[in-house]
C-alpha positions as CSV (number, residue, x, y, z in Angstrom):
1,X,32.1,-30.6,18.5
2,X,30.2,-33.2,20.4
3,X,29.3,-30.8,23.2
4,X,28.1,-28.2,20.6
5,X,25.7,-30.8,19.0
6,X,24.6,-31.9,22.5
7,X,23.8,-28.3,23.4
8,X,21.9,-27.7,20.2
9,X,19.9,-30.9,20.8
10,X,19.1,-29.7,24.3
11,X,17.8,-26.4,22.9
12,X,15.5,-28.3,20.5
13,X,14.2,-30.3,23.5
14,X,13.5,-27.2,25.5
15,X,11.8,-25.4,22.6
16,X,9.7,-28.5,21.9
17,X,8.8,-28.8,25.6
18,X,7.5,-25.2,25.6
19,X,5.4,-25.8,22.5
20,X,4.1,-29.1,23.9
21,X,3.4,-27.9,27.5
22,X,2.0,-24.4,26.8
23,X,1.1,-23.7,23.1
24,X,-1.3,-20.9,23.9
25,X,1.3,-19.1,26.1
26,X,3.8,-19.5,23.4
27,X,1.4,-18.0,20.8
28,X,0.6,-15.0,23.1
29,X,4.3,-14.4,23.7
30,X,5.0,-14.5,19.9
31,X,2.2,-12.1,19.2
32,X,3.5,-9.7,21.8
33,X,7.0,-9.9,20.4
34,X,5.6,-9.0,16.9
35,X,4.4,-5.7,18.5
36,X,7.7,-4.9,20.1
37,X,10.2,-2.5,18.4
38,X,13.3,-4.1,16.8
39,X,15.5,-2.2,19.2
40,X,13.8,-3.6,22.3
41,X,14.0,-7.2,20.9
42,X,17.7,-6.7,20.2
43,X,18.3,-5.5,23.7
44,X,16.4,-8.5,25.2
45,X,18.2,-10.8,22.9
46,X,21.6,-9.3,23.9
47,X,20.8,-9.6,27.6
48,X,19.8,-13.3,27.2
49,X,22.9,-13.9,25.1
50,X,25.1,-12.3,27.6
51,X,23.5,-14.2,30.5
52,X,23.9,-17.5,28.6
53,X,27.6,-16.8,27.9
54,X,28.2,-15.8,31.5
55,X,26.5,-18.9,32.8
56,X,28.5,-21.1,30.3
57,X,31.8,-19.4,31.4
58,X,30.9,-19.9,35.0
59,X,30.1,-23.6,34.5
60,X,33.3,-24.2,32.6
61,X,35.5,-22.6,35.3
């Protein structure tokens, strides 16, 4: 459970870093995502999710 909370905190740090370092780039990216079809966003989300799970598995083994 401690590792999960640590991972969630790290996500918050990285998200905050992006907003702090490049707020205009973040806004442009969000605006572009609003124009994307749901299917394309789901595919991108699935790919990122799969890559994250694969990296996590690799790190644990």
